[in-house]
mmJSON file of the N, C-alpha and C atoms, coordinates in Angstrom:
{"data_MODEL":{"atom_site":{
"group_PDB":["ATOM","ATOM","ATOM","ATOM","ATOM","ATOM","ATOM","ATOM","ATOM","ATOM","ATOM","ATOM","ATOM","ATOM","ATOM","ATOM","ATOM","ATOM","ATOM","ATOM","ATOM","ATOM","ATOM","ATOM","ATOM","ATOM","ATOM","ATOM","ATOM","ATOM","ATOM","ATOM","ATOM","ATOM","ATOM","ATOM","ATOM","ATOM","ATOM","ATOM","ATOM","ATOM","ATOM","ATOM","ATOM","ATOM","ATOM","ATOM","ATOM","ATOM","ATOM","ATOM","ATOM","ATOM","ATOM","ATOM","ATOM","ATOM","ATOM","ATOM","ATOM","ATOM","ATOM","ATOM","ATOM","ATOM","ATOM","ATOM","ATOM","ATOM","ATOM","ATOM","ATOM","ATOM","ATOM","ATOM","ATOM","ATOM","ATOM","ATOM","ATOM","ATOM","ATOM","ATOM","ATOM","ATOM","ATOM","ATOM","ATOM","ATOM","ATOM","ATOM","ATOM","ATOM","ATOM","ATOM","ATOM","ATOM","ATOM","ATOM","ATOM","ATOM","ATOM","ATOM","ATOM","ATOM","ATOM","ATOM","ATOM","ATOM","ATOM","ATOM","ATOM","ATOM","ATOM","ATOM","ATOM","ATOM","ATOM","ATOM","ATOM","ATOM","ATOM","ATOM","ATOM","ATOM","ATOM","ATOM","ATOM","ATOM","ATOM","ATOM","ATOM","ATOM","ATOM","ATOM","ATOM","ATOM","ATOM","ATOM","ATOM","ATOM","ATOM","ATOM","ATOM","ATOM","ATOM","ATOM","ATOM","ATOM","ATOM","ATOM","ATOM","ATOM","ATOM","ATOM","ATOM","ATOM","ATOM","ATOM","ATOM","ATOM","ATOM","ATOM","ATOM","ATOM","ATOM","ATOM","ATOM","ATOM","ATOM","ATOM","ATOM","ATOM","ATOM","ATOM","ATOM","ATOM","ATOM","ATOM","ATOM","ATOM","ATOM","ATOM","ATOM","ATOM","ATOM","ATOM","ATOM","ATOM","ATOM","ATOM","ATOM","ATOM","ATOM","ATOM","ATOM","ATOM","ATOM","ATOM","ATOM","ATOM","ATOM","ATOM","ATOM","ATOM","ATOM","ATOM","ATOM","ATOM","ATOM","ATOM","ATOM","ATOM","ATOM","ATOM","ATOM","ATOM","ATOM","ATOM","ATOM","ATOM"],
"id":[1,2,3,4,5,6,7,8,9,10,11,12,13,14,15,16,17,18,19,20,21,22,23,24,25,26,27,28,29,30,31,32,33,34,35,36,37,38,39,40,41,42,43,44,45,46,47,48,49,50,51,52,53,54,55,56,57,58,59,60,61,62,63,64,65,66,67,68,69,70,71,72,73,74,75,76,77,78,79,80,81,82,83,84,85,86,87,88,89,90,91,92,93,94,95,96,97,98,99,100,101,102,103,104,105,106,107,108,109,110,111,112,113,114,115,116,117,118,119,120,121,122,123,124,125,126,127,128,129,130,131,132,133,134,135,136,137,138,139,140,141,142,143,144,145,146,147,148,149,150,151,152,153,154,155,156,157,158,159,160,161,162,163,164,165,166,167,168,169,170,171,172,173,174,175,176,177,178,179,180,181,182,183,184,185,186,187,188,189,190,191,192,193,194,195,196,197,198,199,200,201,202,203,204,205,206,207,208,209,210,211,212,213,214,215,216,217,218,219,220,221,222],
"type_symbol":["N","C","C","N","C","C","N","C","C","N","C","C","N","C","C","N","C","C","N","C","C","N","C","C","N","C","C","N","C","C","N","C","C","N","C","C","N","C","C","N","C","C","N","C","C","N","C","C","N","C","C","N","C","C","N","C","C","N","C","C","N","C","C","N","C","C","N","C","C","N","C","C","N","C","C","N","C","C","N","C","C","N","C","C","N","C","C","N","C","C","N","C","C","N","C","C","N","C","C","N","C","C","N","C","C","N","C","C","N","C","C","N","C","C","N","C","C","N","C","C","N","C","C","N","C","C","N","C","C","N","C","C","N","C","C","N","C","C","N","C","C","N","C","C","N","C","C","N","C","C","N","C","C","N","C","C","N","C","C","N","C","C","N","C","C","N","C","C","N","C","C","N","C","C","N","C","C","N","C","C","N","C","C","N","C","C","N","C","C","N","C","C","N","C","C","N","C","C","N","C","C","N","C","C","N","C","C","N","C","C","N","C","C","N","C","C","N","C","C","N","C","C"],
"label_atom_id":["N","CA","C","N","CA","C","N","CA","C","N","CA","C","N","CA","C","N","CA","C","N","CA","C","N","CA","C","N","CA","C","N","CA","C","N","CA","C","N","CA","C","N","CA","C","N","CA","C","N","CA","C","N","CA","C","N","CA","C","N","CA","C","N","CA","C","N","CA","C","N","CA","C","N","CA","C","N","CA","C","N","CA","C","N","CA","C","N","CA","C","N","CA","C","N","CA","C","N","CA","C","N","CA","C","N","CA","C","N","CA","C","N","CA","C","N","CA","C","N","CA","C","N","CA","C","N","CA","C","N","CA","C","N","CA","C","N","CA","C","N","CA","C","N","CA","C","N","CA","C","N","CA","C","N","CA","C","N","CA","C","N","CA","C","N","CA","C","N","CA","C","N","CA","C","N","CA","C","N","CA","C","N","CA","C","N","CA","C","N","CA","C","N","CA","C","N","CA","C","N","CA","C","N","CA","C","N","CA","C","N","CA","C","N","CA","C","N","CA","C","N","CA","C","N","CA","C","N","CA","C","N","CA","C","N","CA","C","N","CA","C","N","CA","C","N","CA","C","N","CA","C","N","CA","C","N","CA","C"],
"label_alt_id":[null,null,null,null,null,null,null,null,null,null,null,null,null,null,null,null,null,null,null,null,null,null,null,null,null,null,null,null,null,null,null,null,null,null,null,null,null,null,null,null,null,null,null,null,null,null,null,null,null,null,null,null,null,null,null,null,null,null,null,null,null,null,null,null,null,null,null,null,null,null,null,null,null,null,null,null,null,null,null,null,null,null,null,null,null,null,null,null,null,null,null,null,null,null,null,null,null,null,null,null,null,null,null,null,null,null,null,null,null,null,null,null,null,null,null,null,null,null,null,null,null,null,null,null,null,null,null,null,null,null,null,null,null,null,null,null,null,null,null,null,null,null,null,null,null,null,null,null,null,null,null,null,null,null,null,null,null,null,null,null,null,null,null,null,null,null,null,null,null,null,null,null,null,null,null,null,null,null,null,null,null,null,null,null,null,null,null,null,null,null,null,null,null,null,null,null,null,null,null,null,null,null,null,null,null,null,null,null,null,null,null,null,null,null,null,null,null,null,null,null,null,null],
"label_comp_id":["MET","MET","MET","VAL","VAL","VAL","LYS","LYS","LYS","PRO","PRO","PRO","LYS","LYS","LYS","TRP","TRP","TRP","GLY","GLY","GLY","TYR","TYR","TYR","ASN","ASN","ASN","HIS","HIS","HIS","PRO","PRO","PRO","GLU","GLU","GLU","PHE","PHE","PHE","GLY","GLY","GLY","ASP","ASP","ASP","GLN","GLN","GLN","VAL","VAL","VAL","GLU","GLU","GLU","THR","THR","THR","PRO","PRO","PRO","ALA","ALA","ALA","GLY","GLY","GLY","TRP","TRP","TRP","GLU","GLU","GLU","ASP","ASP","ASP","ARG","ARG","ARG","LYS","LYS","LYS","ALA","ALA","ALA","VAL","VAL","VAL","LEU","LEU","LEU","LYS","LYS","LYS","SER","SER","SER","ARG","ARG","ARG","ARG","ARG","ARG","ALA","ALA","ALA","PHE","PHE","PHE","PHE","PHE","PHE","GLU","GLU","GLU","VAL","VAL","VAL","THR","THR","THR","LEU","LEU","LEU","LEU","LEU","LEU","ASP","ASP","ASP","TRP","TRP","TRP","ILE","ILE","ILE","VAL","VAL","VAL","ARG","ARG","ARG","HIS","HIS","HIS","ASP","ASP","ASP","LEU","LEU","LEU","ASN","ASN","ASN","ALA","ALA","ALA","ASP","ASP","ASP","GLY","GLY","GLY","ASN","ASN","ASN","ILE","ILE","ILE","LEU","LEU","LEU","LYS","LYS","LYS","THR","THR","THR","ILE","ILE","ILE","VAL","VAL","VAL","GLN","GLN","GLN","LYS","LYS","LYS","GLY","GLY","GLY","ILE","ILE","ILE","GLY","GLY","GLY","TYR","TYR","TYR","ASP","ASP","ASP","ARG","ARG","ARG","PRO","PRO","PRO","SER","SER","SER","PRO","PRO","PRO","ASN","ASN","ASN","ASP","ASP","ASP"],
"label_asym_id":["A","A","A","A","A","A","A","A","A","A","A","A","A","A","A","A","A","A","A","A","A","A","A","A","A","A","A","A","A","A","A","A","A","A","A","A","A","A","A","A","A","A","A","A","A","A","A","A","A","A","A","A","A","A","A","A","A","A","A","A","A","A","A","A","A","A","A","A","A","A","A","A","A","A","A","A","A","A","A","A","A","A","A","A","A","A","A","A","A","A","A","A","A","A","A","A","A","A","A","A","A","A","A","A","A","A","A","A","A","A","A","A","A","A","A","A","A","A","A","A","A","A","A","A","A","A","A","A","A","A","A","A","A","A","A","A","A","A","A","A","A","A","A","A","A","A","A","A","A","A","A","A","A","A","A","A","A","A","A","A","A","A","A","A","A","A","A","A","A","A","A","A","A","A","A","A","A","A","A","A","A","A","A","A","A","A","A","A","A","A","A","A","A","A","A","A","A","A","A","A","A","A","A","A","A","A","A","A","A","A","A","A","A","A","A","A","A","A","A","A","A","A"],
"label_entity_id":["1","1","1","1","1","1","1","1","1","1","1","1","1","1","1","1","1","1","1","1","1","1","1","1","1","1","1","1","1","1","1","1","1","1","1","1","1","1","1","1","1","1","1","1","1","1","1","1","1","1","1","1","1","1","1","1","1","1","1","1","1","1","1","1","1","1","1","1","1","1","1","1","1","1","1","1","1","1","1","1","1","1","1","1","1","1","1","1","1","1","1","1","1","1","1","1","1","1","1","1","1","1","1","1","1","1","1","1","1","1","1","1","1","1","1","1","1","1","1","1","1","1","1","1","1","1","1","1","1","1","1","1","1","1","1","1","1","1","1","1","1","1","1","1","1","1","1","1","1","1","1","1","1","1","1","1","1","1","1","1","1","1","1","1","1","1","1","1","1","1","1","1","1","1","1","1","1","1","1","1","1","1","1","1","1","1","1","1","1","1","1","1","1","1","1","1","1","1","1","1","1","1","1","1","1","1","1","1","1","1","1","1","1","1","1","1","1","1","1","1","1","1"],
"label_seq_id":[1,1,1,2,2,2,3,3,3,4,4,4,5,5,5,6,6,6,7,7,7,8,8,8,9,9,9,10,10,10,11,11,11,12,12,12,13,13,13,14,14,14,15,15,15,16,16,16,17,17,17,18,18,18,19,19,19,20,20,20,21,21,21,22,22,22,23,23,23,24,24,24,25,25,25,26,26,26,27,27,27,28,28,28,29,29,29,30,30,30,31,31,31,32,32,32,33,33,33,34,34,34,35,35,35,36,36,36,37,37,37,38,38,38,39,39,39,40,40,40,41,41,41,42,42,42,43,43,43,44,44,44,45,45,45,46,46,46,47,47,47,48,48,48,49,49,49,50,50,50,51,51,51,52,52,52,53,53,53,54,54,54,55,55,55,56,56,56,57,57,57,58,58,58,59,59,59,60,60,60,61,61,61,62,62,62,63,63,63,64,64,64,65,65,65,66,66,66,67,67,67,68,68,68,69,69,69,70,70,70,71,71,71,72,72,72,73,73,73,74,74,74],
"pdbx_PDB_ins_code":[null,null,null,null,null,null,null,null,null,null,null,null,null,null,null,null,null,null,null,null,null,null,null,null,null,null,null,null,null,null,null,null,null,null,null,null,null,null,null,null,null,null,null,null,null,null,null,null,null,null,null,null,null,null,null,null,null,null,null,null,null,null,null,null,null,null,null,null,null,null,null,null,null,null,null,null,null,null,null,null,null,null,null,null,null,null,null,null,null,null,null,null,null,null,null,null,null,null,null,null,null,null,null,null,null,null,null,null,null,null,null,null,null,null,null,null,null,null,null,null,null,null,null,null,null,null,null,null,null,null,null,null,null,null,null,null,null,null,null,null,null,null,null,null,null,null,null,null,null,null,null,null,null,null,null,null,null,null,null,null,null,null,null,null,null,null,null,null,null,null,null,null,null,null,null,null,null,null,null,null,null,null,null,null,null,null,null,null,null,null,null,null,null,null,null,null,null,null,null,null,null,null,null,null,null,null,null,null,null,null,null,null,null,null,null,null,null,null,null,null,null,null],
"Cartn_x":[13.242,13.019,12.002,11.026,9.988,10.029,10.124,10.145,8.783,8.745,7.479,6.372,6.715,5.653,5.013,5.694,5.124,4.654,4.93,4.544,3.253,3.36,2.177,1.633,2.358,1.936,1.47,1.114,0.65,-0.657,-0.81,-2.01,-3.328,-3.347,-4.595,-4.932,-3.9,-4.146,-3.652,-3.144,-2.591,-3.587,-4.837,-5.857,-6.354,-6.019,-6.506,-5.533,-4.443,-3.45,-4.028,-4.015,-4.497,-3.296,-3.317,-2.217,-2.716,-1.824,-2.245,-2.774,-3.495,-4.044,-2.91,-3.077,-2.066,-1.074,-1.194,-0.265,-0.858,-2.019,-2.657,-1.774,-1.049,-0.188,1.096,1.401,2.622,2.369,1.134,0.803,1.596,1.766,2.522,3.976,4.526,5.914,6.017,5.044,5.054,4.995,4.218,4.055,5.291,6.179,7.353,8.638,8.578,9.778,9.717,10.892,10.974,10.532,9.925,9.493,10.42,10.877,11.746,10.967,10.933,10.226,11.207,11.079,11.875,11.015,11.534,10.784,11.523,10.802,11.378,10.994,11.983,11.749,11.421,10.242,9.804,10.046,10.039,10.202,10.857,11.495,12.192,12.01,11.573,11.436,12.388,13.206,14.163,13.536,13.464,12.947,13.952,14.171,15.085,14.292,14.502,13.901,14.842,14.447,15.35,15.696,14.73,14.986,15.097,15.035,15.107,13.991,12.83,11.694,10.426,10.504,9.373,8.401,8.663,7.736,8.006,9.274,9.611,10.366,9.734,10.346,10.58,11.718,12.029,12.038,11.277,11.226,12.052,12.953,13.787,13.023,12.633,11.962,12.992,13.965,15.05,16.325,17.36,18.615,19.238,19.574,20.166,21.671,22.223,23.661,23.866,24.849,25.15,24.742,24.303,23.976,22.621,22.502,21.21,20.593,21.284,20.759,20.706,19.703,19.649,20.706,21.108,22.054,21.264,21.911,21.169,20.312,20.656,19.874,18.714,18.555,17.488,16.167],
"Cartn_y":[1.83,0.642,0.978,0.128,0.296,-0.91,-0.657,-1.75,-2.447,-3.722,-4.469,-3.809,-3.209,-2.63,-1.404,-0.776,0.371,0.002,-1.179,-1.595,-2.373,-3.62,-4.472,-4.984,-4.775,-5.309,-4.21,-3.035,-1.943,-2.362,-2.117,-2.593,-2.074,-0.842,-0.287,-0.785,-1.045,-1.327,-2.694,-3.518,-4.811,-5.741,-5.659,-6.541,-6.036,-4.812,-4.232,-4.414,-5.118,-5.321,-6.253,-5.78,-6.591,-7.173,-8.464,-9.13,-9.683,-9.875,-10.452,-11.877,-12.338,-13.696,-14.705,-15.653,-16.671,-16.295,-15.103,-14.648,-14.768,-15.348,-15.426,-16.151,-17.171,-17.923,-17.149,-16.108,-15.326,-14.091,-13.869,-12.705,-12.689,-13.835,-13.906,-13.517,-13.899,-13.53,-12.022,-11.426,-9.987,-9.212,-9.696,-9.002,-9.101,-10.041,-10.212,-9.673,-9.16,-8.69,-7.191,-6.633,-5.225,-5.077,-3.939,-3.66,-2.606,-2.845,-1.909,-1.34,-0.036,0.637,1.483,1.463,2.331,3.544,4.731,5.967,6.859,7.423,8.363,9.779,10.626,12.005,12.818,13.432,14.19,15.686,16.189,17.617,17.84,18.993,19.301,20.772,21.109,22.497,22.719,23.747,24.066,25.122,24.829,25.785,25.923,27.159,27.437,28.034,27.488,28.033,29.125,30.388,31.504,31.667,31.47,31.644,30.323,29.221,27.878,27.626,28.251,28.018,27.625,27.567,27.152,28.26,29.488,30.584,31.299,31.48,32.18,31.222,30.866,29.962,30.708,30.45,31.042,29.92,30.089,29.102,29.615,28.785,29.148,28.786,29.8,29.555,29.4,30.294,30.228,30.64,29.828,30.093,31.366,32.28,33.552,33.555,34.745,34.932,35.684,35.284,35.997,35.209,35.932,35.329,34.646,33.523,32.855,32.971,33.645,33.87,35.381,35.866,37.291,37.697,38.941,39.468,39.922,40.227,40.64,41.883,42.734,43.961,43.746,42.57,42.329,42.081],
"Cartn_z":[-12.937,-12.146,-11.061,-10.913,-9.9,-8.983,-7.678,-6.706,-6.672,-6.264,-6.266,-5.454,-4.311,-3.479,-4.133,-5.097,-5.8,-7.206,-7.658,-9.001,-8.998,-9.386,-9.533,-8.209,-7.119,-5.826,-4.882,-5.401,-4.549,-3.892,-2.574,-1.874,-2.45,-2.955,-3.473,-4.874,-5.695,-7.099,-7.559,-6.66,-7.037,-7.705,-7.306,-7.897,-9.247,-9.609,-10.852,-12.012,-11.796,-12.845,-13.904,-15.146,-16.26,-16.989,-17.2,-17.884,-19.213,-20.169,-21.449,-21.277,-22.272,-22.224,-22.07,-21.158,-20.912,-19.818,-19.255,-18.215,-16.812,-16.649,-15.34,-14.32,-14.783,-13.863,-13.536,-14.263,-14.019,-13.153,-12.735,-11.923,-10.616,-9.991,-8.735,-8.955,-10.099,-10.41,-10.62,-11.315,-11.537,-10.221,-9.267,-7.997,-7.111,-7.385,-6.528,-7.155,-8.365,-9.063,-9.311,-9.568,-9.952,-11.403,-11.694,-13.064,-13.657,-14.865,-15.568,-16.75,-16.845,-17.922,-18.708,-20.012,-20.87,-21.199,-20.887,-21.047,-22.027,-22.968,-23.922,-23.508,-23.307,-22.916,-24.162,-24.177,-25.345,-25.198,-23.984,-23.767,-22.413,-22.263,-21.024,-20.732,-19.532,-19.099,-17.942,-18.045,-16.992,-16.098,-14.806,-13.835,-12.711,-12.297,-11.194,-10.042,-8.85,-7.636,-7.132,-7.289,-7.027,-5.552,-4.668,-3.232,-2.484,-3.179,-2.59,-1.587,-1.811,-0.926,-1.686,-3.014,-3.824,-4.177,-3.732,-4.001,-5.319,-5.667,-6.905,-7.809,-8.934,-9.896,-11.2,-11.806,-13.108,-14.127,-15.199,-16.272,-17.44,-17.931,-19.074,-20.347,-21.126,-22.391,-23.489,-23.489,-24.454,-23.736,-23.852,-23.151,-23.705,-22.812,-23.211,-23.002,-23.115,-22.936,-21.629,-20.856,-19.613,-18.392,-17.378,-16.09,-16.139,-15.475,-15.4,-14.011,-13.11,-11.75,-11.504,-10.774,-10.497,-9.481,-9.582,-8.595,-7.376,-6.253,-5.051,-5.271,-6.223,-6.472,-7.438,-8.028,-9.0,-8.324],
"occupancy":[1.0,1.0,1.0,1.0,1.0,1.0,1.0,1.0,1.0,1.0,1.0,1.0,1.0,1.0,1.0,1.0,1.0,1.0,1.0,1.0,1.0,1.0,1.0,1.0,1.0,1.0,1.0,1.0,1.0,1.0,1.0,1.0,1.0,1.0,1.0,1.0,1.0,1.0,1.0,1.0,1.0,1.0,1.0,1.0,1.0,1.0,1.0,1.0,1.0,1.0,1.0,1.0,1.0,1.0,1.0,1.0,1.0,1.0,1.0,1.0,1.0,1.0,1.0,1.0,1.0,1.0,1.0,1.0,1.0,1.0,1.0,1.0,1.0,1.0,1.0,1.0,1.0,1.0,1.0,1.0,1.0,1.0,1.0,1.0,1.0,1.0,1.0,1.0,1.0,1.0,1.0,1.0,1.0,1.0,1.0,1.0,1.0,1.0,1.0,1.0,1.0,1.0,1.0,1.0,1.0,1.0,1.0,1.0,1.0,1.0,1.0,1.0,1.0,1.0,1.0,1.0,1.0,1.0,1.0,1.0,1.0,1.0,1.0,1.0,1.0,1.0,1.0,1.0,1.0,1.0,1.0,1.0,1.0,1.0,1.0,1.0,1.0,1.0,1.0,1.0,1.0,1.0,1.0,1.0,1.0,1.0,1.0,1.0,1.0,1.0,1.0,1.0,1.0,1.0,1.0,1.0,1.0,1.0,1.0,1.0,1.0,1.0,1.0,1.0,1.0,1.0,1.0,1.0,1.0,1.0,1.0,1.0,1.0,1.0,1.0,1.0,1.0,1.0,1.0,1.0,1.0,1.0,1.0,1.0,1.0,1.0,1.0,1.0,1.0,1.0,1.0,1.0,1.0,1.0,1.0,1.0,1.0,1.0,1.0,1.0,1.0,1.0,1.0,1.0,1.0,1.0,1.0,1.0,1.0,1.0,1.0,1.0,1.0,1.0,1.0,1.0,1.0,1.0,1.0,1.0,1.0,1.0],
"B_iso_or_equiv":[0.0,0.0,0.0,0.0,0.0,0.0,0.0,0.0,0.0,0.0,0.0,0.0,0.0,0.0,0.0,0.0,0.0,0.0,0.0,0.0,0.0,0.0,0.0,0.0,0.0,0.0,0.0,0.0,0.0,0.0,0.0,0.0,0.0,0.0,0.0,0.0,0.0,0.0,0.0,0.0,0.0,0.0,0.0,0.0,0.0,0.0,0.0,0.0,0.0,0.0,0.0,0.0,0.0,0.0,0.0,0.0,0.0,0.0,0.0,0.0,0.0,0.0,0.0,0.0,0.0,0.0,0.0,0.0,0.0,0.0,0.0,0.0,0.0,0.0,0.0,0.0,0.0,0.0,0.0,0.0,0.0,0.0,0.0,0.0,0.0,0.0,0.0,0.0,0.0,0.0,0.0,0.0,0.0,0.0,0.0,0.0,0.0,0.0,0.0,0.0,0.0,0.0,0.0,0.0,0.0,0.0,0.0,0.0,0.0,0.0,0.0,0.0,0.0,0.0,0.0,0.0,0.0,0.0,0.0,0.0,0.0,0.0,0.0,0.0,0.0,0.0,0.0,0.0,0.0,0.0,0.0,0.0,0.0,0.0,0.0,0.0,0.0,0.0,0.0,0.0,0.0,0.0,0.0,0.0,0.0,0.0,0.0,0.0,0.0,0.0,0.0,0.0,0.0,0.0,0.0,0.0,0.0,0.0,0.0,0.0,0.0,0.0,0.0,0.0,0.0,0.0,0.0,0.0,0.0,0.0,0.0,0.0,0.0,0.0,0.0,0.0,0.0,0.0,0.0,0.0,0.0,0.0,0.0,0.0,0.0,0.0,0.0,0.0,0.0,0.0,0.0,0.0,0.0,0.0,0.0,0.0,0.0,0.0,0.0,0.0,0.0,0.0,0.0,0.0,0.0,0.0,0.0,0.0,0.0,0.0,0.0,0.0,0.0,0.0,0.0,0.0,0.0,0.0,0.0,0.0,0.0,0.0],
"pdbx_formal_charge":[null,null,null,null,null,null,null,null,null,null,null,null,null,null,null,null,null,null,null,null,null,null,null,null,null,null,null,null,null,null,null,null,null,null,null,null,null,null,null,null,null,null,null,null,null,null,null,null,null,null,null,null,null,null,null,null,null,null,null,null,null,null,null,null,null,null,null,null,null,null,null,null,null,null,null,null,null,null,null,null,null,null,null,null,null,null,null,null,null,null,null,null,null,null,null,null,null,null,null,null,null,null,null,null,null,null,null,null,null,null,null,null,null,null,null,null,null,null,null,null,null,null,null,null,null,null,null,null,null,null,null,null,null,null,null,null,null,null,null,null,null,null,null,null,null,null,null,null,null,null,null,null,null,null,null,null,null,null,null,null,null,null,null,null,null,null,null,null,null,null,null,null,null,null,null,null,null,null,null,null,null,null,null,null,null,null,null,null,null,null,null,null,null,null,null,null,null,null,null,null,null,null,null,null,null,null,null,null,null,null,null,null,null,null,null,null,null,null,null,null,null,null],
"auth_seq_id":[1,1,1,2,2,2,3,3,3,4,4,4,5,5,5,6,6,6,7,7,7,8,8,8,9,9,9,10,10,10,11,11,11,12,12,12,13,13,13,14,14,14,15,15,15,16,16,16,17,17,17,18,18,18,19,19,19,20,20,20,21,21,21,22,22,22,23,23,23,24,24,24,25,25,25,26,26,26,27,27,27,28,28,28,29,29,29,30,30,30,31,31,31,32,32,32,33,33,33,34,34,34,35,35,35,36,36,36,37,37,37,38,38,38,39,39,39,40,40,40,41,41,41,42,42,42,43,43,43,44,44,44,45,45,45,46,46,46,47,47,47,48,48,48,49,49,49,50,50,50,51,51,51,52,52,52,53,53,53,54,54,54,55,55,55,56,56,56,57,57,57,58,58,58,59,59,59,60,60,60,61,61,61,62,62,62,63,63,63,64,64,64,65,65,65,66,66,66,67,67,67,68,68,68,69,69,69,70,70,70,71,71,71,72,72,72,73,73,73,74,74,74],
"auth_comp_id":["MET","MET","MET","VAL","VAL","VAL","LYS","LYS","LYS","PRO","PRO","PRO","LYS","LYS","LYS","TRP","TRP","TRP","GLY","GLY","GLY","TYR","TYR","TYR","ASN","ASN","ASN","HIS","HIS","HIS","PRO","PRO","PRO","GLU","GLU","GLU","PHE","PHE","PHE","GLY","GLY","GLY","ASP","ASP","ASP","GLN","GLN","GLN","VAL","VAL","VAL","GLU","GLU","GLU","THR","THR","THR","PRO","PRO","PRO","ALA","ALA","ALA","GLY","GLY","GLY","TRP","TRP","TRP","GLU","GLU","GLU","ASP","ASP","ASP","ARG","ARG","ARG","LYS","LYS","LYS","ALA","ALA","ALA","VAL","VAL","VAL","LEU","LEU","LEU","LYS","LYS","LYS","SER","SER","SER","ARG","ARG","ARG","ARG","ARG","ARG","ALA","ALA","ALA","PHE","PHE","PHE","PHE","PHE","PHE","GLU","GLU","GLU","VAL","VAL","VAL","THR","THR","THR","LEU","LEU","LEU","LEU","LEU","LEU","ASP","ASP","ASP","TRP","TRP","TRP","ILE","ILE","ILE","VAL","VAL","VAL","ARG","ARG","ARG","HIS","HIS","HIS","ASP","ASP","ASP","LEU","LEU","LEU","ASN","ASN","ASN","ALA","ALA","ALA","ASP","ASP","ASP","GLY","GLY","GLY","ASN","ASN","ASN","ILE","ILE","ILE","LEU","LEU","LEU","LYS","LYS","LYS","THR","THR","THR","ILE","ILE","ILE","VAL","VAL","VAL","GLN","GLN","GLN","LYS","LYS","LYS","GLY","GLY","GLY","ILE","ILE","ILE","GLY","GLY","GLY","TYR","TYR","TYR","ASP","ASP","ASP","ARG","ARG","ARG","PRO","PRO","PRO","SER","SER","SER","PRO","PRO","PRO","ASN","ASN","ASN","ASP","ASP","ASP"],
"auth_asym_id":["A","A","A","A","A","A","A","A","A","A","A","A","A","A","A","A","A","A","A","A","A","A","A","A","A","A","A","A","A","A","A","A","A","A","A","A","A","A","A","A","A","A","A","A","A","A","A","A","A","A","A","A","A","A","A","A","A","A","A","A","A","A","A","A","A","A","A","A","A","A","A","A","A","A","A","A","A","A","A","A","A","A","A","A","A","A","A","A","A","A","A","A","A","A","A","A","A","A","A","A","A","A","A","A","A","A","A","A","A","A","A","A","A","A","A","A","A","A","A","A","A","A","A","A","A","A","A","A","A","A","A","A","A","A","A","A","A","A","A","A","A","A","A","A","A","A","A","A","A","A","A","A","A","A","A","A","A","A","A","A","A","A","A","A","A","A","A","A","A","A","A","A","A","A","A","A","A","A","A","A","A","A","A","A","A","A","A","A","A","A","A","A","A","A","A","A","A","A","A","A","A","A","A","A","A","A","A","A","A","A","A","A","A","A","A","A","A","A","A","A","A","A"],
"auth_atom_id":["N","CA","C","N","CA","C","N","CA","C","N","CA","C","N","CA","C","N","CA","C","N","CA","C","N","CA","C","N","CA","C","N","CA","C","N","CA","C","N","CA","C","N","CA","C","N","CA","C","N","CA","C","N","CA","C","N","CA","C","N","CA","C","N","CA","C","N","CA","C","N","CA","C","N","CA","C","N","CA","C","N","CA","C","N","CA","C","N","CA","C","N","CA","C","N","CA","C","N","CA","C","N","CA","C","N","CA","C","N","CA","C","N","CA","C","N","CA","C","N","CA","C","N","CA","C","N","CA","C","N","CA","C","N","CA","C","N","CA","C","N","CA","C","N","CA","C","N","CA","C","N","CA","C","N","CA","C","N","CA","C","N","CA","C","N","CA","C","N","CA","C","N","CA","C","N","CA","C","N","CA","C","N","CA","C","N","CA","C","N","CA","C","N","CA","C","N","CA","C","N","CA","C","N","CA","C","N","CA","C","N","CA","C","N","CA","C","N","CA","C","N","CA","C","N","CA","C","N","CA","C","N","CA","C","N","CA","C","N","CA","C","N","CA","C","N","CA","C","N","CA","C","N","CA","C","N","CA","C"],
"pdbx_PDB_model_num":[1,1,1,1,1,1,1,1,1,1,1,1,1,1,1,1,1,1,1,1,1,1,1,1,1,1,1,1,1,1,1,1,1,1,1,1,1,1,1,1,1,1,1,1,1,1,1,1,1,1,1,1,1,1,1,1,1,1,1,1,1,1,1,1,1,1,1,1,1,1,1,1,1,1,1,1,1,1,1,1,1,1,1,1,1,1,1,1,1,1,1,1,1,1,1,1,1,1,1,1,1,1,1,1,1,1,1,1,1,1,1,1,1,1,1,1,1,1,1,1,1,1,1,1,1,1,1,1,1,1,1,1,1,1,1,1,1,1,1,1,1,1,1,1,1,1,1,1,1,1,1,1,1,1,1,1,1,1,1,1,1,1,1,1,1,1,1,1,1,1,1,1,1,1,1,1,1,1,1,1,1,1,1,1,1,1,1,1,1,1,1,1,1,1,1,1,1,1,1,1,1,1,1,1,1,1,1,1,1,1,1,1,1,1,1,1,1,1,1,1,1,1]
}}}
């Protein structure tokens, strides 16, 4: 769900919205309503922030067996 101010009524891009033929009179309705989009997830990458500061990230390529977090000595 996208709120109207971030969807078709965004100040920078609101005038650039292209609508299908015959929808010119519905542009005002589009700008005042929420937009719902159906999204299909094609891929997923799991990343863990090890120190919770964004500097060291661990990417899981293949899930292993055992611990998924390093110990203090690692």
